[in-house]
VMD Tcl script that builds the backbone (N, CA, C; Angstrom):
set m [mol new atoms 396]
animate dup $m
set s [atomselect $m all]
$s set {name element resname resid chain x y z} {
  {N N UNK 1 A 160.814 251.708 65.621}
  {CA C UNK 1 A 161.977 250.896 65.955}
  {C C UNK 1 A 161.530 249.452 66.116}
  {N N UNK 2 A 162.241 248.563 65.485}
  {CA C UNK 2 A 161.961 247.152 65.662}
  {C C UNK 2 A 163.239 246.448 66.086}
  {N N UNK 3 A 163.143 245.642 67.131}
  {CA C UNK 3 A 164.286 244.874 67.617}
  {C C UNK 3 A 163.947 243.399 67.522}
  {N N UNK 4 A 164.869 242.638 66.956}
  {CA C UNK 4 A 164.712 241.198 66.872}
  {C C UNK 4 A 165.868 240.550 67.610}
  {N N UNK 5 A 165.558 239.701 68.547}
  {CA C UNK 5 A 166.598 238.902 69.176}
  {C C UNK 5 A 166.768 237.659 68.322}
  {N N UNK 6 A 167.820 237.643 67.536}
  {CA C UNK 6 A 168.086 236.522 66.642}
  {C C UNK 6 A 168.463 235.293 67.466}
  {N N UNK 7 A 169.228 235.529 68.522}
  {CA C UNK 7 A 169.645 234.465 69.435}
  {C C UNK 7 A 169.975 235.115 70.770}
  {N N UNK 8 A 170.485 234.327 71.691}
  {CA C UNK 8 A 170.895 234.886 72.980}
  {C C UNK 8 A 172.115 235.792 72.829}
  {N N UNK 9 A 172.813 235.683 71.698}
  {CA C UNK 9 A 174.046 236.456 71.521}
  {C C UNK 9 A 173.994 237.473 70.385}
  {N N UNK 10 A 172.844 237.614 69.735}
  {CA C UNK 10 A 172.727 238.583 68.634}
  {C C UNK 10 A 171.348 239.214 68.635}
  {N N UNK 11 A 171.339 240.552 68.726}
  {CA C UNK 11 A 170.082 241.283 68.561}
  {C C UNK 11 A 170.270 242.295 67.435}
  {N N UNK 12 A 169.192 242.523 66.692}
  {CA C UNK 12 A 169.214 243.468 65.586}
  {C C UNK 12 A 168.104 244.480 65.808}
  {N N UNK 13 A 168.486 245.765 65.796}
  {CA C UNK 13 A 167.528 246.856 65.950}
  {C C UNK 13 A 167.539 247.688 64.685}
  {N N UNK 14 A 166.363 247.896 64.112}
  {CA C UNK 14 A 166.254 248.691 62.892}
  {C C UNK 14 A 165.437 249.944 63.184}
  {N N UNK 15 A 166.061 251.101 63.012}
  {CA C UNK 15 A 165.409 252.387 63.270}
  {C C UNK 15 A 165.037 253.113 61.980}
  {N N UNK 16 A 164.990 252.383 60.881}
  {CA C UNK 16 A 164.578 252.949 59.600}
  {C C UNK 16 A 163.506 252.042 58.990}
  {N N UNK 17 A 162.839 252.551 57.977}
  {CA C UNK 17 A 161.763 251.775 57.358}
  {C C UNK 17 A 162.260 250.867 56.244}
  {N N UNK 18 A 163.561 250.833 56.033}
  {CA C UNK 18 A 164.123 249.947 55.015}
  {C C UNK 18 A 164.076 248.500 55.510}
  {N N UNK 19 A 163.990 247.578 54.553}
  {CA C UNK 19 A 164.045 246.159 54.879}
  {C C UNK 19 A 165.493 245.783 55.201}
  {N N UNK 20 A 165.674 245.040 56.263}
  {CA C UNK 20 A 167.009 244.568 56.628}
  {C C UNK 20 A 167.421 243.493 55.619}
  {N N UNK 21 A 168.603 243.626 55.014}
  {CA C UNK 21 A 169.042 242.617 54.053}
  {C C UNK 21 A 169.106 241.225 54.682}
  {N N UNK 22 A 168.866 240.233 53.870}
  {CA C UNK 22 A 168.917 238.843 54.316}
  {C C UNK 22 A 170.364 238.349 54.228}
  {N N UNK 23 A 171.039 238.420 55.359}
  {CA C UNK 23 A 172.466 238.075 55.443}
  {C C UNK 23 A 172.636 237.066 56.571}
  {N N UNK 24 A 173.657 236.265 56.497}
  {CA C UNK 24 A 173.927 235.266 57.536}
  {C C UNK 24 A 174.553 235.945 58.762}
  {N N UNK 25 A 173.799 236.836 59.384}
  {CA C UNK 25 A 174.305 237.633 60.509}
  {C C UNK 25 A 174.915 236.748 61.589}
  {N N UNK 26 A 174.167 235.772 62.050}
  {CA C UNK 26 A 174.613 234.927 63.166}
  {C C UNK 26 A 175.871 234.154 62.795}
  {N N UNK 27 A 175.881 233.538 61.623}
  {CA C UNK 27 A 177.029 232.723 61.222}
  {C C UNK 27 A 178.289 233.567 61.053}
  {N N UNK 28 A 178.141 234.744 60.474}
  {CA C UNK 28 A 179.299 235.630 60.312}
  {C C UNK 28 A 179.808 236.071 61.680}
  {N N UNK 29 A 178.896 236.489 62.551}
  {CA C UNK 29 A 179.281 236.909 63.909}
  {C C UNK 29 A 180.000 235.790 64.633}
  {N N UNK 30 A 179.425 234.589 64.604}
  {CA C UNK 30 A 180.027 233.453 65.309}
  {C C UNK 30 A 181.395 233.098 64.746}
  {N N UNK 31 A 181.556 233.176 63.424}
  {CA C UNK 31 A 182.835 232.854 62.794}
  {C C UNK 31 A 183.925 233.842 63.205}
  {N N UNK 32 A 183.586 235.112 63.246}
  {CA C UNK 32 A 184.596 236.130 63.551}
  {C C UNK 32 A 184.785 236.325 65.052}
  {N N UNK 33 A 183.694 236.430 65.785}
  {CA C UNK 33 A 183.766 236.821 67.197}
  {C C UNK 33 A 183.571 235.661 68.169}
  {N N UNK 34 A 183.056 234.562 67.689}
  {CA C UNK 34 A 182.807 233.414 68.546}
  {C C UNK 34 A 181.344 233.331 68.958}
  {N N UNK 35 A 180.936 232.147 69.344}
  {CA C UNK 35 A 179.531 231.890 69.670}
  {C C UNK 35 A 179.087 232.540 70.966}
  {N N UNK 36 A 180.022 232.844 71.853}
  {CA C UNK 36 A 179.655 233.437 73.145}
  {C C UNK 36 A 179.639 234.966 73.124}
  {N N UNK 37 A 180.176 235.556 72.073}
  {CA C UNK 37 A 180.231 237.013 71.962}
  {C C UNK 37 A 178.810 237.557 71.813}
  {N N UNK 38 A 178.447 238.546 72.621}
  {CA C UNK 38 A 177.124 239.162 72.559}
  {C C UNK 38 A 177.208 240.444 71.732}
  {N N UNK 39 A 176.472 240.456 70.632}
  {CA C UNK 39 A 176.540 241.570 69.698}
  {C C UNK 39 A 175.167 242.191 69.498}
  {N N UNK 40 A 175.149 243.510 69.559}
  {CA C UNK 40 A 173.964 244.279 69.210}
  {C C UNK 40 A 174.267 244.975 67.889}
  {N N UNK 41 A 173.435 244.702 66.885}
  {CA C UNK 41 A 173.578 245.319 65.569}
  {C C UNK 41 A 172.444 246.324 65.413}
  {N N UNK 42 A 172.802 247.577 65.126}
  {CA C UNK 42 A 171.811 248.651 65.039}
  {C C UNK 42 A 171.889 249.297 63.659}
  {N N UNK 43 A 170.713 249.488 63.059}
  {CA C UNK 43 A 170.598 250.225 61.805}
  {C C UNK 43 A 169.946 251.560 62.146}
  {N N UNK 44 A 170.773 252.615 62.340}
  {CA C UNK 44 A 170.240 253.907 62.779}
  {C C UNK 44 A 169.605 254.698 61.637}
  {N N UNK 45 A 168.777 255.671 62.017}
  {CA C UNK 45 A 168.252 256.604 61.023}
  {C C UNK 45 A 169.370 257.559 60.610}
  {N N UNK 46 A 169.126 258.335 59.564}
  {CA C UNK 46 A 170.162 259.215 59.002}
  {C C UNK 46 A 170.643 260.246 60.030}
  {N N UNK 47 A 169.736 260.789 60.815}
  {CA C UNK 47 A 170.110 261.793 61.822}
  {C C UNK 47 A 171.071 261.191 62.854}
  {N N UNK 48 A 170.769 260.005 63.324}
  {CA C UNK 48 A 171.632 259.343 64.311}
  {C C UNK 48 A 172.971 258.969 63.687}
  {N N UNK 49 A 172.946 258.466 62.441}
  {CA C UNK 49 A 174.197 258.099 61.756}
  {C C UNK 49 A 175.092 259.323 61.571}
  {N N UNK 50 A 174.490 260.455 61.286}
  {CA C UNK 50 A 175.244 261.703 61.125}
  {C C UNK 50 A 175.818 262.155 62.464}
  {N N UNK 51 A 175.030 262.069 63.522}
  {CA C UNK 51 A 175.490 262.463 64.855}
  {C C UNK 51 A 176.614 261.551 65.335}
  {N N UNK 52 A 176.489 260.258 65.094}
  {CA C UNK 52 A 177.553 259.313 65.466}
  {C C UNK 52 A 178.851 259.653 64.744}
  {N N UNK 53 A 178.764 259.965 63.467}
  {CA C UNK 53 A 179.953 260.302 62.684}
  {C C UNK 53 A 180.631 261.546 63.240}
  {N N UNK 54 A 179.820 262.530 63.595}
  {CA C UNK 54 A 180.358 263.768 64.166}
  {C C UNK 54 A 180.980 263.510 65.537}
  {N N UNK 55 A 180.247 262.800 66.391}
  {CA C UNK 55 A 180.703 262.564 67.770}
  {C C UNK 55 A 181.955 261.700 67.847}
  {N N UNK 56 A 182.026 260.656 67.034}
  {CA C UNK 56 A 183.106 259.684 67.179}
  {C C UNK 56 A 184.245 259.858 66.197}
  {N N UNK 57 A 183.979 260.430 65.044}
  {CA C UNK 57 A 185.023 260.588 64.029}
  {C C UNK 57 A 185.283 262.044 63.674}
  {N N UNK 58 A 184.465 262.949 64.229}
  {CA C UNK 58 A 184.563 264.369 63.942}
  {C C UNK 58 A 184.490 264.641 62.434}
  {N N UNK 59 A 183.577 263.913 61.769}
  {CA C UNK 59 A 183.399 264.062 60.332}
  {C C UNK 59 A 181.943 264.380 60.041}
  {N N UNK 60 A 181.699 265.128 58.958}
  {CA C UNK 60 A 180.315 265.474 58.594}
  {C C UNK 60 A 179.625 264.314 57.873}
  {N N UNK 61 A 178.318 264.369 57.828}
  {CA C UNK 61 A 177.533 263.386 57.091}
  {C C UNK 61 A 177.376 262.087 57.847}
  {N N UNK 62 A 176.513 261.217 57.347}
  {CA C UNK 62 A 176.260 259.950 58.042}
  {C C UNK 62 A 177.434 258.981 57.927}
  {N N UNK 63 A 177.693 258.257 58.988}
  {CA C UNK 63 A 178.728 257.233 59.006}
  {C C UNK 63 A 178.186 255.994 58.291}
  {N N UNK 64 A 179.061 255.218 57.674}
  {CA C UNK 64 A 178.576 253.972 57.084}
  {C C UNK 64 A 178.565 252.861 58.135}
  {N N UNK 65 A 179.609 252.798 58.964}
  {CA C UNK 65 A 179.681 251.781 60.016}
  {C C UNK 65 A 180.549 252.261 61.167}
  {N N UNK 66 A 180.141 251.905 62.357}
  {CA C UNK 66 A 180.949 252.115 63.562}
  {C C UNK 66 A 180.819 250.879 64.439}
  {N N UNK 67 A 181.919 250.490 65.045}
  {CA C UNK 67 A 181.937 249.349 65.967}
  {C C UNK 67 A 182.381 249.832 67.332}
  {N N UNK 68 A 181.695 249.351 68.356}
  {CA C UNK 68 A 182.033 249.729 69.720}
  {C C UNK 68 A 182.206 248.495 70.594}
  {N N UNK 69 A 183.437 248.219 71.032}
  {CA C UNK 69 A 183.596 247.162 72.026}
  {C C UNK 69 A 183.093 247.706 73.367}
  {N N UNK 70 A 182.237 246.965 74.030}
  {CA C UNK 70 A 181.665 247.430 75.291}
  {C C UNK 70 A 182.332 246.732 76.467}
  {N N UNK 71 A 182.445 245.440 76.376}
  {CA C UNK 71 A 183.153 244.630 77.368}
  {C C UNK 71 A 183.965 243.597 76.611}
  {N N UNK 72 A 184.596 242.702 77.334}
  {CA C UNK 72 A 185.447 241.701 76.716}
  {C C UNK 72 A 184.737 240.910 75.619}
  {N N UNK 73 A 183.537 240.436 75.866}
  {CA C UNK 73 A 182.790 239.638 74.896}
  {C C UNK 73 A 181.452 240.274 74.540}
  {N N UNK 74 A 181.414 241.595 74.547}
  {CA C UNK 74 A 180.181 242.320 74.241}
  {C C UNK 74 A 180.528 243.527 73.366}
  {N N UNK 75 A 179.743 243.725 72.309}
  {CA C UNK 75 A 179.987 244.868 71.444}
  {C C UNK 75 A 178.740 245.297 70.706}
  {N N UNK 76 A 178.870 246.413 70.001}
  {CA C UNK 76 A 177.755 246.975 69.260}
  {C C UNK 76 A 178.271 247.500 67.927}
  {N N UNK 77 A 177.500 247.268 66.888}
  {CA C UNK 77 A 177.831 247.755 65.554}
  {C C UNK 77 A 176.652 248.575 65.036}
  {N N UNK 78 A 176.967 249.740 64.468}
  {CA C UNK 78 A 175.970 250.590 63.812}
  {C C UNK 78 A 176.287 250.596 62.321}
  {N N UNK 79 A 175.300 250.269 61.497}
  {CA C UNK 79 A 175.449 250.327 60.046}
  {C C UNK 79 A 174.309 251.176 59.495}
  {N N UNK 80 A 174.662 252.211 58.740}
  {CA C UNK 80 A 173.651 253.052 58.105}
  {C C UNK 80 A 173.234 252.419 56.783}
  {N N UNK 81 A 171.989 251.950 56.714}
  {CA C UNK 81 A 171.489 251.351 55.472}
  {C C UNK 81 A 171.388 252.388 54.367}
  {N N UNK 82 A 171.017 253.618 54.727}
  {CA C UNK 82 A 170.956 254.691 53.722}
  {C C UNK 82 A 172.328 254.950 53.115}
  {N N UNK 83 A 173.332 255.012 53.968}
  {CA C UNK 83 A 174.690 255.264 53.493}
  {C C UNK 83 A 175.198 254.081 52.671}
  {N N UNK 84 A 174.871 252.875 53.102}
  {CA C UNK 84 A 175.271 251.683 52.350}
  {C C UNK 84 A 174.650 251.693 50.956}
  {N N UNK 85 A 173.392 252.098 50.878}
  {CA C UNK 85 A 172.696 252.165 49.587}
  {C C UNK 85 A 173.395 253.166 48.664}
  {N N UNK 86 A 173.842 254.275 49.228}
  {CA C UNK 86 A 174.535 255.309 48.452}
  {C C UNK 86 A 175.929 254.851 48.027}
  {N N UNK 87 A 176.663 254.206 48.920}
  {CA C UNK 87 A 178.068 253.857 48.672}
  {C C UNK 87 A 178.279 252.591 47.858}
  {N N UNK 88 A 177.340 251.674 47.853}
  {CA C UNK 88 A 177.577 250.361 47.244}
  {C C UNK 88 A 178.003 250.469 45.774}
  {N N UNK 89 A 177.428 251.390 45.041}
  {CA C UNK 89 A 177.762 251.541 43.617}
  {C C UNK 89 A 179.219 251.976 43.447}
  {N N UNK 90 A 179.683 252.811 44.377}
  {CA C UNK 90 A 181.050 253.314 44.326}
  {C C UNK 90 A 182.070 252.173 44.452}
  {N N UNK 91 A 181.673 251.099 45.138}
  {CA C UNK 91 A 182.566 249.961 45.353}
  {C C UNK 91 A 182.201 248.776 44.462}
  {N N UNK 92 A 181.355 249.039 43.471}
  {CA C UNK 92 A 180.953 248.022 42.506}
  {C C UNK 92 A 180.389 246.770 43.191}
  {N N UNK 93 A 179.531 247.012 44.198}
  {CA C UNK 93 A 178.863 245.928 44.924}
  {C C UNK 93 A 177.369 246.206 44.913}
  {N N UNK 94 A 176.576 245.143 45.004}
  {CA C UNK 94 A 175.155 245.392 45.167}
  {C C UNK 94 A 174.900 245.727 46.640}
  {N N UNK 95 A 173.739 246.240 46.902}
  {CA C UNK 95 A 173.397 246.744 48.236}
  {C C UNK 95 A 173.567 245.688 49.334}
  {N N UNK 96 A 172.963 244.530 49.150}
  {CA C UNK 96 A 173.031 243.479 50.174}
  {C C UNK 96 A 174.469 243.022 50.402}
  {N N UNK 97 A 175.219 242.861 49.331}
  {CA C UNK 97 A 176.611 242.445 49.425}
  {C C UNK 97 A 177.426 243.483 50.185}
  {N N UNK 98 A 177.172 244.760 49.933}
  {CA C UNK 98 A 177.928 245.820 50.597}
  {C C UNK 98 A 177.598 245.890 52.093}
  {N N UNK 99 A 176.333 245.678 52.452}
  {CA C UNK 99 A 175.968 245.656 53.873}
  {C C UNK 99 A 176.686 244.503 54.567}
  {N N UNK 100 A 176.744 243.344 53.919}
  {CA C UNK 100 A 177.477 242.204 54.488}
  {C C UNK 100 A 178.964 242.533 54.618}
  {N N UNK 101 A 179.525 243.195 53.609}
  {CA C UNK 101 A 180.915 243.639 53.629}
  {C C UNK 101 A 181.167 244.548 54.840}
  {N N UNK 102 A 180.250 245.502 55.078}
  {CA C UNK 102 A 180.392 246.404 56.226}
  {C C UNK 102 A 180.280 245.648 57.546}
  {N N UNK 103 A 179.368 244.686 57.616}
  {CA C UNK 103 A 179.202 243.901 58.838}
  {C C UNK 103 A 180.481 243.121 59.156}
  {N N UNK 104 A 181.063 242.500 58.155}
  {CA C UNK 104 A 182.331 241.776 58.348}
  {C C UNK 104 A 183.404 242.742 58.833}
  {N N UNK 105 A 183.460 243.917 58.241}
  {CA C UNK 105 A 184.446 244.934 58.624}
  {C C UNK 105 A 184.271 245.331 60.097}
  {N N UNK 106 A 183.028 245.561 60.496}
  {CA C UNK 106 A 182.762 245.928 61.887}
  {C C UNK 106 A 183.124 244.827 62.859}
  {N N UNK 107 A 182.794 243.591 62.498}
  {CA C UNK 107 A 183.147 242.456 63.359}
  {C C UNK 107 A 184.663 242.303 63.460}
  {N N UNK 108 A 185.363 242.533 62.350}
  {CA C UNK 108 A 186.828 242.443 62.365}
  {C C UNK 108 A 187.418 243.461 63.337}
  {N N UNK 109 A 186.869 244.668 63.359}
  {CA C UNK 109 A 187.329 245.673 64.320}
  {C C UNK 109 A 187.071 245.207 65.754}
  {N N UNK 110 A 185.891 244.643 66.002}
  {CA C UNK 110 A 185.600 244.157 67.355}
  {C C UNK 110 A 186.522 243.010 67.752}
  {N N UNK 111 A 186.998 242.278 66.780}
  {CA C UNK 111 A 187.949 241.187 67.025}
  {C C UNK 111 A 189.336 241.740 67.353}
  {N N UNK 112 A 189.543 243.042 67.085}
  {CA C UNK 112 A 190.818 243.665 67.418}
  {C C UNK 112 A 191.658 244.071 66.220}
  {N N UNK 113 A 191.162 243.832 65.027}
  {CA C UNK 113 A 191.913 244.199 63.829}
  {C C UNK 113 A 191.879 245.710 63.612}
  {N N UNK 114 A 192.978 246.222 63.090}
  {CA C UNK 114 A 193.063 247.633 62.711}
  {C C UNK 114 A 193.315 247.686 61.203}
  {N N UNK 115 A 192.963 248.809 60.581}
  {CA C UNK 115 A 193.113 248.936 59.133}
  {C C UNK 115 A 194.538 248.616 58.702}
  {N N UNK 116 A 194.638 247.874 57.627}
  {CA C UNK 116 A 195.938 247.508 57.076}
  {C C UNK 116 A 195.848 246.177 56.352}
  {N N UNK 117 A 197.000 245.696 55.892}
  {CA C UNK 117 A 197.041 244.469 55.091}
  {C C UNK 117 A 196.529 243.238 55.837}
  {N N UNK 118 A 196.866 243.107 57.116}
  {CA C UNK 118 A 196.406 241.944 57.878}
  {C C UNK 118 A 194.883 241.919 57.989}
  {N N UNK 119 A 194.297 243.079 58.219}
  {CA C UNK 119 A 192.841 243.152 58.319}
  {C C UNK 119 A 192.197 242.844 56.971}
  {N N UNK 120 A 192.761 243.380 55.905}
  {CA C UNK 120 A 192.209 243.121 54.575}
  {C C UNK 120 A 192.254 241.635 54.233}
  {N N UNK 121 A 193.355 240.986 54.553}
  {CA C UNK 121 A 193.475 239.551 54.294}
  {C C UNK 121 A 192.463 238.773 55.126}
  {N N UNK 122 A 192.327 239.133 56.392}
  {CA C UNK 122 A 191.356 238.491 57.275}
  {C C UNK 122 A 189.948 238.629 56.690}
  {N N UNK 123 A 189.587 239.845 56.300}
  {CA C UNK 123 A 188.257 240.095 55.752}
  {C C UNK 123 A 188.035 239.335 54.437}
  {N N UNK 124 A 189.046 239.277 53.592}
  {CA C UNK 124 A 188.922 238.547 52.327}
  {C C UNK 124 A 188.621 237.073 52.579}
  {N N UNK 125 A 189.293 236.499 53.566}
  {CA C UNK 125 A 189.062 235.091 53.895}
  {C C UNK 125 A 187.634 234.863 54.393}
  {N N UNK 126 A 187.117 235.776 55.186}
  {CA C UNK 126 A 185.739 235.665 55.676}
  {C C UNK 126 A 184.764 235.839 54.515}
  {N N UNK 127 A 185.021 236.819 53.648}
  {CA C UNK 127 A 184.133 237.047 52.500}
  {C C UNK 127 A 184.095 235.826 51.584}
  {N N UNK 128 A 185.244 235.192 51.374}
  {CA C UNK 128 A 185.284 233.972 50.555}
  {C C UNK 128 A 184.439 232.874 51.195}
  {N N UNK 129 A 184.583 232.724 52.499}
  {CA C UNK 129 A 183.853 231.671 53.214}
  {C C UNK 129 A 182.347 231.848 53.051}
  {N N UNK 130 A 181.866 233.092 53.047}
  {CA C UNK 130 A 180.443 233.351 52.956}
  {C C UNK 130 A 180.005 233.826 51.570}
  {N N UNK 131 A 180.909 233.737 50.583}
  {CA C UNK 131 A 180.610 234.123 49.204}
  {C C UNK 131 A 180.082 235.550 49.122}
  {N N UNK 132 A 180.827 236.478 49.724}
  {CA C UNK 132 A 180.434 237.896 49.753}
  {C C UNK 132 A 181.458 238.697 48.952}
}
mol reanalyze $m
mol bondsrecalc $m
mol representation Tube
mol addrep $m
């Protein structure tokens, strides 16, 4: 397990041996959630991603992303890099782009968005801003 404190408001923990994609994590987080929002981003192993999917969504197999609001300005996002690698082709995206897409999606949920047209429009605007 490796944890990097990117800033006082963003930490990244990687529990797999994959390289973490080079994405503008801090800038995306700050744009969506604000500079004071404290976010923990975790890349779980396949076993943990599968357990999270079962526990929180009652679905089999590894989850691609889950977002958990913890307090008013504190949250946690789990992104399975293995699952992202598998799914990216299905969405006609490269791996790094798809991980960024998932991160934006998770941040949008922490911001309070729910699936639907408003969330999709919000995410599209963020993706345009960061060329994702």
